DSSP file (Angstrom, degrees, kcal/mol; ACC not computed):
  #  RESIDUE AA STRUCTURE BP1 BP2  ACC     N-H-->O    O-->H-N    N-H-->O    O-->H-N    TCO  KAPPA ALPHA  PHI   PSI    X-CA   Y-CA   Z-CA
    1    1 A M              0   0    0      0, 0.0     2,-0.1     0, 0.0     0, 0.0   0.000 360.0 360.0 360.0 135.6   10.0  -92.6  -24.0
    2    2 A A        -     0   0    0      1,-0.1    42,-2.0    41,-0.0    43,-0.2  -0.429 360.0-117.1 -81.1 154.8   13.5  -91.2  -24.0
    3    3 A R        -     0   0    0     40,-0.2     2,-0.5    -2,-0.1    40,-0.2  -0.501  12.8-139.6 -86.1 161.1   16.6  -93.4  -23.8
    4    4 A D     >  -     0   0    0     38,-0.2     4,-2.5    -2,-0.2     3,-0.3  -0.875  14.9-173.8-125.2  93.8   19.1  -93.4  -20.9
    5    5 A S  H  > S+     0   0    0     -2,-0.5     4,-2.1     1,-0.2     5,-0.2   0.835  83.7  56.6 -63.3 -33.7   22.6  -93.6  -22.4
    6    6 A G  H  > S+     0   0    0      2,-0.2     4,-1.9     1,-0.2    -1,-0.2   0.929 109.9  44.2 -68.4 -40.9   24.2  -93.9  -18.9
    7    7 A L  H  > S+     0   0    0     -3,-0.3     4,-2.5     2,-0.2     5,-0.3   0.888 111.1  55.1 -68.9 -38.0   22.0  -97.0  -18.0
    8    8 A E  H  X S+     0   0    0     -4,-2.5     4,-2.3     1,-0.2    -1,-0.2   0.908 109.2  46.7 -56.2 -41.1   22.7  -98.4  -21.4
    9    9 A E  H  X S+     0   0    0     -4,-2.1     4,-2.5     2,-0.2    -2,-0.2   0.899 110.4  52.7 -69.8 -40.3   26.5  -98.2  -20.8
   10   10 A L  H  X S+     0   0    0     -4,-1.9     4,-2.0     1,-0.2    -2,-0.2   0.935 114.0  42.6 -62.6 -46.1   26.2  -99.7  -17.3
   11   11 A M  H  X S+     0   0    0     -4,-2.5     4,-2.8     1,-0.2     5,-0.2   0.886 112.5  54.4 -67.3 -36.4   24.3 -102.7  -18.8
   12   12 A R  H  X S+     0   0    0     -4,-2.3     4,-1.7    -5,-0.3    -2,-0.2   0.918 109.3  47.7 -58.6 -45.8   26.6 -102.9  -21.7
   13   13 A E  H  < S+     0   0    0     -4,-2.5    -1,-0.2     2,-0.2    -2,-0.2   0.886 112.4  49.2 -62.8 -43.3   29.6 -103.1  -19.3
   14   14 A E  H  < S+     0   0    0     -4,-2.0    -2,-0.2     1,-0.2    -1,-0.2   0.899 113.7  45.6 -59.0 -47.6   27.8 -105.8  -17.2
   15   15 A L  H >< S-     0   0    0     -4,-2.8     3,-0.7     1,-0.2    -2,-0.2   0.745  92.5-169.0 -77.4 -22.8   27.0 -108.0  -20.2
   16   16 A G  T 3<  -     0   0    0     -4,-1.7    -1,-0.2    -5,-0.2     2,-0.1  -0.266  46.7 -50.8  70.2-158.9   30.3 -107.7  -21.8
   17   17 A D  T 3  S+     0   0    0     -4,-0.1    -1,-0.2     3,-0.0     3,-0.1  -0.418  75.4 163.4-113.1  51.8   31.0 -108.9  -25.3
   18   18 A R    X   -     0   0    0     -3,-0.7     3,-1.5     1,-0.1     2,-0.0  -0.359  47.6 -93.1 -69.9 149.1   29.6 -112.4  -25.1
   19   19 A P  T 3  S+     0   0    0      0, 0.0    -1,-0.1     0, 0.0     3,-0.1  -0.368 110.4  25.4 -59.6 140.6   28.8 -114.3  -28.3
   20   20 A G  T 3  S+     0   0    0      1,-0.3    15,-2.9    14,-0.1    16,-0.5   0.457  86.4 135.7  85.3   2.0   25.2 -113.9  -29.5
   21   21 A L  E <   +A   34   0A   0     -3,-1.5     2,-0.3    13,-0.2    -1,-0.3  -0.744  25.6 168.7 -88.0 127.0   24.7 -110.5  -27.8
   22   22 A A  E     -A   33   0A   0     11,-2.5    11,-2.9    -2,-0.5     2,-0.3  -0.914  19.5-148.6-131.8 159.4   23.0 -107.8  -29.9
   23   23 A E  E     +A   32   0A   0     -2,-0.3     2,-0.3     9,-0.2     9,-0.2  -0.940  21.7 154.4-127.7 150.1   21.5 -104.5  -29.3
   24   24 A K  E     -A   31   0A   0      7,-2.2     7,-3.5    -2,-0.3     2,-0.4  -0.983  46.2 -90.2-166.0 162.6   18.7 -102.5  -30.9
   25   25 A S  E     +A   30   0A   0     -2,-0.3     2,-0.3     5,-0.2     5,-0.2  -0.637  58.5 146.6 -78.6 133.3   16.1  -99.8  -30.3
   26   26 A M  E >   +A   29   0A   0      3,-2.1     3,-2.0    -2,-0.4    -2,-0.1  -0.968  52.4  14.5-162.3 148.4   12.8 -101.3  -29.0
   27   27 A F  T 3  S-     0   0    0      1,-0.3     3,-0.1    -2,-0.3    -1,-0.0   0.780 126.6 -59.2  59.9  34.3   10.0 -100.4  -26.7
   28   28 A G  T 3  S+     0   0    0      1,-0.3    16,-0.4    15,-0.1    -1,-0.3   0.713 128.7  54.1  71.4  17.7   11.0  -96.6  -26.6
   29   29 A G  E <  S-A   26   0A   0     -3,-2.0    -3,-2.1    14,-0.1     2,-0.5  -0.695 100.1 -63.8-152.8-154.0   14.4  -97.6  -25.2
   30   30 A W  E     -AB  25  42A   0     12,-2.8    12,-2.8    -5,-0.2     2,-0.3  -0.956  43.7-157.9-115.8 130.3   17.4  -99.8  -25.9
   31   31 A A  E     -AB  24  41A   0     -7,-3.5    -7,-2.2    -2,-0.5     2,-0.5  -0.829   6.3-151.2-112.9 143.1   17.0 -103.5  -25.9
   32   32 A F  E     -AB  23  40A   0      8,-3.0     7,-2.6    -2,-0.3     8,-1.6  -0.959  17.1-167.5-112.6 130.9   19.7 -106.3  -25.4
   33   33 A M  E     -AB  22  38A   0    -11,-2.9   -11,-2.5    -2,-0.5     2,-0.5  -0.884  10.2-157.1-116.9 145.0   19.1 -109.5  -27.2
   34   34 A L  E >  S-AB  21  37A   0      3,-2.8     3,-2.0    -2,-0.3   -13,-0.2  -0.976  80.9 -19.0-126.6 117.7   20.9 -112.9  -26.7
   35   35 A N  T 3  S-     0   0    0    -15,-2.9    74,-2.5    -2,-0.5   -14,-0.1   0.833 129.4 -52.6  56.0  33.6   20.8 -115.4  -29.5
   36   36 A G  T 3  S+     0   0    0    -16,-0.5     2,-0.4     1,-0.3    -1,-0.3   0.368 115.3 115.8  85.5  -3.3   17.8 -113.6  -30.8
   37   37 A N  E <  S-B   34   0A   0     -3,-2.0    -3,-2.8    69,-0.1    -1,-0.3  -0.816  74.6-108.2 -99.3 138.4   15.9 -113.7  -27.5
   38   38 A L  E     +B   33   0A   0     -2,-0.4    -5,-0.2    -5,-0.2     3,-0.1  -0.457  42.3 169.8 -59.6 127.1   15.0 -110.5  -25.6
   39   39 A L  E     -     0   0A   0     -7,-2.6    11,-1.8     1,-0.4     2,-0.3   0.805  53.2 -36.2-109.6 -50.9   17.2 -110.3  -22.5
   40   40 A C  E     -BC  32  49A   0     -8,-1.6    -8,-3.0     9,-0.2    -1,-0.4  -0.965  51.9-144.6-165.8 173.1   16.8 -106.9  -20.9
   41   41 A G  E     -BC  31  48A   0      7,-2.2     7,-3.0    -2,-0.3     2,-0.4  -0.984   8.4-138.4-151.6 165.3   16.4 -103.2  -21.7
   42   42 A A  E     +BC  30  47A   0    -12,-2.8   -12,-2.8    -2,-0.3     2,-0.3  -0.992  29.8 157.9-127.7 125.7   17.2  -99.7  -20.7
   43   43 A R  E >   - C   0  46A   0      3,-2.0     3,-2.0    -2,-0.4   -40,-0.2  -0.884  56.7 -97.2-135.4 168.9   14.7  -96.8  -20.8
   44   44 A S  T 3  S+     0   0    0    -42,-2.0   -41,-0.1   -16,-0.4     3,-0.1   0.757 122.9  54.8 -59.9 -22.5   14.5  -93.5  -19.1
   45   45 A D  T 3  S-     0   0    0      1,-0.3    -1,-0.3   -43,-0.2     2,-0.2   0.288 123.2 -79.2 -96.2   8.7   12.1  -95.1  -16.5
   46   46 A G  E <   -C   43   0A   0     -3,-2.0    -3,-2.0    36,-0.1     2,-0.3  -0.736  59.8 -44.6 129.6-174.9   14.6  -97.8  -15.6
   47   47 A M  E     -CD  42  81A   0     34,-2.8    34,-2.1    -2,-0.2     2,-0.4  -0.751  42.9-145.3-101.9 147.9   16.0 -101.1  -16.6
   48   48 A L  E     -CD  41  80A   0     -7,-3.0    -7,-2.2    -2,-0.3     2,-0.4  -0.867  16.0-168.7-105.8 138.1   13.8 -104.0  -17.8
   49   49 A I  E     -CD  40  79A   0     30,-2.4    30,-2.2    -2,-0.4     2,-0.7  -0.998  14.6-145.5-131.5 135.0   14.8 -107.5  -16.9
   50   50 A R  E     + D   0  78A   0    -11,-1.8    53,-0.3    -2,-0.4    28,-0.2  -0.874  29.3 158.9 -98.3 114.6   13.4 -110.8  -18.3
   51   51 A L        -     0   0    0     26,-3.2    27,-0.2    -2,-0.7    -1,-0.1   0.518  51.6-111.2-109.7  -9.3   13.3 -113.5  -15.7
   52   52 A G    >   -     0   0    0     25,-1.6     3,-2.3    24,-0.1    25,-0.3   0.224  46.0 -56.6  90.0 144.1   10.7 -115.8  -17.3
   53   53 A K  T 3  S+     0   0    0      1,-0.3    23,-0.0    23,-0.3    -3,-0.0  -0.326 127.3  15.1 -58.2 133.2    7.2 -116.5  -16.1
   54   54 A G  T 3  S+     0   0    0      1,-0.0    -1,-0.3    -2,-0.0     3,-0.3   0.267 110.5  84.2  88.6 -11.1    7.1 -117.9  -12.6
   55   55 A N  S <  S+     0   0    0     -3,-2.3     4,-0.3     1,-0.2    -2,-0.2   0.338  70.2  74.8-108.6  10.7   10.7 -116.8  -11.9
   56   56 A D     >  +     0   0    0     -4,-0.3     4,-2.4     1,-0.1     5,-0.2   0.512  63.1  92.7-102.0  -2.1   10.1 -113.2  -10.9
   57   57 A G  H  > S+     0   0    0     -3,-0.3     4,-1.0     1,-0.2    -1,-0.1   0.907  86.3  51.5 -59.2 -42.8    8.7 -113.5   -7.3
   58   58 A W  H  4 S+     0   0    0      1,-0.2     3,-0.4     2,-0.2    -1,-0.2   0.903 112.6  46.0 -59.6 -41.7   12.1 -113.2   -5.6
   59   59 A A  H >4 S+     0   0    0     -4,-0.3     3,-1.7     1,-0.2    -1,-0.2   0.877 106.7  56.9 -72.6 -38.0   12.9 -110.1   -7.5
   60   60 A L  H 3< S+     0   0    0     -4,-2.4    -1,-0.2     1,-0.3    -2,-0.2   0.734  99.9  62.3 -63.9 -19.5    9.5 -108.5   -6.9
   61   61 A A  T 3< S+     0   0    0     -4,-1.0    -1,-0.3    -3,-0.4    -2,-0.2   0.569  86.5  94.1 -79.0 -10.6   10.2 -108.9   -3.2
   62   62 A L  S X  S-     0   0    0     -3,-1.7     3,-1.9    -4,-0.2    -3,-0.0  -0.621  89.7 -97.2 -85.6 140.2   13.3 -106.6   -3.5
   63   63 A P  T 3  S+     0   0    0      0, 0.0    -1,-0.1     0, 0.0     3,-0.1  -0.305 107.4  13.2 -53.6 131.4   12.9 -102.9   -2.7
   64   64 A G  T 3  S+     0   0    0      1,-0.3    18,-0.8    -4,-0.1     2,-0.5   0.376  96.6 116.1  88.1  -1.9   12.4 -100.8   -5.8
   65   65 A V  E <   +E   81   0A   0     -3,-1.9     2,-0.3    -6,-0.2    -1,-0.3  -0.845  40.7 175.0-100.7 134.0   11.7 -103.7   -8.2
   66   66 A I  E     -E   80   0A   0     14,-2.7    14,-2.9    -2,-0.5     2,-0.2  -0.908  37.4 -86.9-134.6 162.8    8.2 -103.7   -9.7
   67   67 A Q  E     -E   79   0A   0     -2,-0.3     2,-0.3    12,-0.2    12,-0.2  -0.447  46.5-116.9 -65.6 136.2    6.3 -105.7  -12.2
   68   68 A M  E     -     0   0A   0     10,-1.8     7,-3.2     7,-0.5     2,-0.4  -0.596  32.9-163.4 -77.2 137.6    6.8 -104.5  -15.8
   69   69 A L  E     -E   74   0A   0     -2,-0.3     2,-0.6     5,-0.2     5,-0.2  -0.943  18.4-155.3-124.7 145.9    3.6 -103.2  -17.4
   70   70 A S  E >  S-E   73   0A   0      3,-3.0     3,-1.5    -2,-0.4     2,-0.6  -0.872  80.0 -48.7-117.1  93.6    2.8 -102.6  -21.0
   71   71 A G  T 3  S-     0   0    0     -2,-0.6    -2,-0.0     1,-0.2     0, 0.0  -0.734 123.7 -28.9  71.2-121.7    0.0 -100.0  -20.8
   72   72 A E  T 3  S+     0   0    0     -2,-0.6     2,-0.4    -3,-0.1    -1,-0.2   0.408 115.3 109.1 -97.7  -1.0   -2.2 -101.8  -18.2
   73   73 A R  E <   - E   0  70A   0     -3,-1.5    -3,-3.0     1,-0.0     2,-0.4  -0.681  69.5-129.7 -85.4 126.7   -1.2 -105.2  -19.1
   74   74 A V  E     - E   0  69A   0     -2,-0.4     2,-1.1    -5,-0.2    -5,-0.2  -0.620  13.3-145.6 -74.9 125.8    1.0 -107.0  -16.6
   75   75 A M  E >   -     0   0A   0     -7,-3.2     3,-1.6    -2,-0.4    -7,-0.5  -0.800  18.4-150.0 -97.5  95.3    4.1 -108.5  -18.3
   76   76 A H  E 3  S+     0   0A   0     -2,-1.1   -23,-0.3     1,-0.3   -24,-0.1  -0.408  80.2  25.8 -66.2 135.2    4.6 -111.7  -16.2
   77   77 A G  E 3  S+     0   0A   0    -25,-0.3   -26,-3.2     1,-0.2   -25,-1.6   0.400 105.7  94.4  88.0   0.3    8.2 -112.8  -16.0
   78   78 A W  E <   -D   50   0A   0     -3,-1.6   -10,-1.8   -28,-0.2     2,-0.3  -0.960  50.5-175.8-120.9 140.3    9.5 -109.2  -16.6
   79   79 A V  E     -DE  49  67A   0    -30,-2.2   -30,-2.4    -2,-0.4     2,-0.4  -0.886  11.4-147.0-127.8 164.7   10.5 -106.7  -13.9
   80   80 A R  E     -DE  48  66A   0    -14,-2.9   -14,-2.7    -2,-0.3     2,-0.4  -0.994   8.9-170.6-133.6 142.0   11.6 -103.1  -13.8
   81   81 A G  E     -DE  47  65A   0    -34,-2.1   -34,-2.8    -2,-0.4   -16,-0.2  -0.997  11.2-146.4-132.7 134.6   13.9 -101.3  -11.6
   82   82 A G    >>  -     0   0    0    -18,-0.8     4,-2.3    -2,-0.4     3,-1.2   0.036  49.6 -67.4 -81.6-166.7   14.5  -97.5  -11.3
   83   83 A A  H 3> S+     0   0    0      1,-0.3     4,-1.9     2,-0.2     5,-0.2   0.810 130.7  60.5 -57.2 -34.7   17.7  -95.7  -10.5
   84   84 A E  H 34 S+     0   0    0      2,-0.2    -1,-0.3     1,-0.1     4,-0.2   0.806 112.4  40.5 -70.2 -22.3   17.8  -96.9   -6.9
   85   85 A V  H X4 S+     0   0    0     -3,-1.2     3,-1.6   -21,-0.2     7,-0.4   0.941 118.5  41.6 -83.3 -59.9   17.9 -100.5   -8.3
   86   86 A Y  H 3< S+     0   0    0     -4,-2.3    -3,-0.2     1,-0.3    -2,-0.2   0.692 106.8  61.3 -70.7 -16.1   20.3 -100.2  -11.1
   87   87 A S  T 3< S+     0   0    0     -4,-1.9     2,-0.9    -5,-0.3    -1,-0.3   0.619  85.2  86.7 -81.0 -11.2   22.7  -97.9   -9.3
   88   88 A D  S <> S-     0   0    0     -3,-1.6     4,-3.1    -4,-0.2     3,-0.3  -0.799  71.2-158.7 -84.9 101.7   23.3 -100.7   -6.8
   89   89 A D  H  > S+     0   0    0     -2,-0.9     4,-2.5     1,-0.2     5,-0.2   0.888  88.9  48.4 -53.5 -44.2   26.1 -102.6   -8.6
   90   90 A A  H  > S+     0   0    0      2,-0.2     4,-2.1     1,-0.2    -1,-0.2   0.896 114.5  45.0 -68.8 -37.3   25.4 -105.9   -6.7
   91   91 A L  H  > S+     0   0    0     -3,-0.3     4,-2.7     2,-0.2     5,-0.2   0.927 113.0  50.0 -70.3 -45.8   21.6 -105.7   -7.3
   92   92 A R  H  X S+     0   0    0     -4,-3.1     4,-2.4    -7,-0.4     5,-0.2   0.917 113.6  46.7 -58.5 -43.0   22.1 -104.8  -11.0
   93   93 A R  H  X S+     0   0    0     -4,-2.5     4,-2.8    -5,-0.3    -1,-0.2   0.888 110.8  51.7 -67.4 -39.7   24.5 -107.7  -11.4
   94   94 A R  H  X S+     0   0    0     -4,-2.1     4,-1.8     2,-0.2    -2,-0.2   0.919 112.9  45.7 -60.8 -47.5   22.2 -110.2   -9.5
   95   95 A L  H  X S+     0   0    0     -4,-2.7     4,-1.9     2,-0.2    -2,-0.2   0.912 114.0  47.1 -63.3 -43.0   19.2 -109.2  -11.8
   96   96 A L  H  X S+     0   0    0     -4,-2.4     4,-2.7    -5,-0.2     5,-0.2   0.903 110.2  53.2 -70.1 -36.4   21.2 -109.4  -15.0
   97   97 A D  H  X S+     0   0    0     -4,-2.8     4,-2.3     1,-0.2    -1,-0.2   0.910 109.2  49.3 -64.1 -33.9   22.7 -112.8  -14.0
   98   98 A A  H  X S+     0   0    0     -4,-1.8     4,-1.9     2,-0.2    -1,-0.2   0.877 111.4  49.1 -65.6 -39.2   19.3 -114.1  -13.4
   99   99 A A  H  X S+     0   0    0     -4,-1.9     4,-2.9     2,-0.2     5,-0.3   0.888 111.1  50.1 -68.6 -39.6   18.2 -112.8  -16.8
  100  100 A L  H  X S+     0   0    0     -4,-2.7     4,-2.8     2,-0.2     5,-0.2   0.924 109.0  51.9 -59.1 -48.5   21.2 -114.4  -18.5
  101  101 A A  H  < S+     0   0    0     -4,-2.3     4,-0.5    -5,-0.2    -1,-0.2   0.901 114.0  43.0 -60.9 -41.9   20.5 -117.7  -16.9
  102  102 A Y  H >< S+     0   0    0     -4,-1.9     3,-1.2   -52,-0.2     4,-0.5   0.966 116.8  44.9 -68.7 -53.0   16.9 -117.7  -18.0
  103  103 A V  H >< S+     0   0    0     -4,-2.9     3,-1.4   -53,-0.3    -2,-0.2   0.862 106.2  59.2 -64.7 -33.6   17.6 -116.5  -21.6
  104  104 A E  T 3< S+     0   0    0     -4,-2.8    -1,-0.3    -5,-0.3    -2,-0.2   0.685  99.9  60.4 -70.0 -12.2   20.5 -118.8  -22.1
  105  105 A S  T <  S+     0   0    0     -3,-1.2    -1,-0.3    -4,-0.5    -2,-0.2   0.652  90.0  90.7 -79.1 -17.2   18.0 -121.7  -21.4
  106  106 A L  S <  S-     0   0    0     -3,-1.4     2,-0.2    -4,-0.5   -69,-0.1  -0.418  88.6-104.5 -79.3 149.2   15.9 -120.6  -24.4
  107  107 A P        -     0   0    0      0, 0.0    -1,-0.1     0, 0.0     2,-0.1  -0.530  45.4-101.9 -71.1 146.7   16.5 -122.0  -27.9
  108  108 A S              0   0    0     -2,-0.2   -72,-0.2     1,-0.1   -73,-0.1  -0.381 360.0 360.0 -65.7 144.9   18.2 -119.5  -30.3
  109  109 A K              0   0    0    -74,-2.5   -73,-0.2    -2,-0.1    -1,-0.1   0.373 360.0 360.0 -98.2 360.0   16.0 -117.7  -32.8
């Protein structure tokens, strides 16, 4: 899967330079980690957002947001949004804020 440098930059700008934030190549795209925990990602097929199991229902009700799949396996607690989602500044921010809130609640690795 090809990377999307434009989406990576959008996410980088939203996340800022907070302590504990790191980036690396993962899942055929670019992953953002917070305190060693996977937070979100950018790939050519859209942005990946970690909301935590049981916390993704509200996001899945939004237009353009779908359940993340790994092959045919449903990745509960993860959602994916294409260009129509991540190009909406308010929606992108809302999803990233929710991901930050969840991942900040996890113990550091």
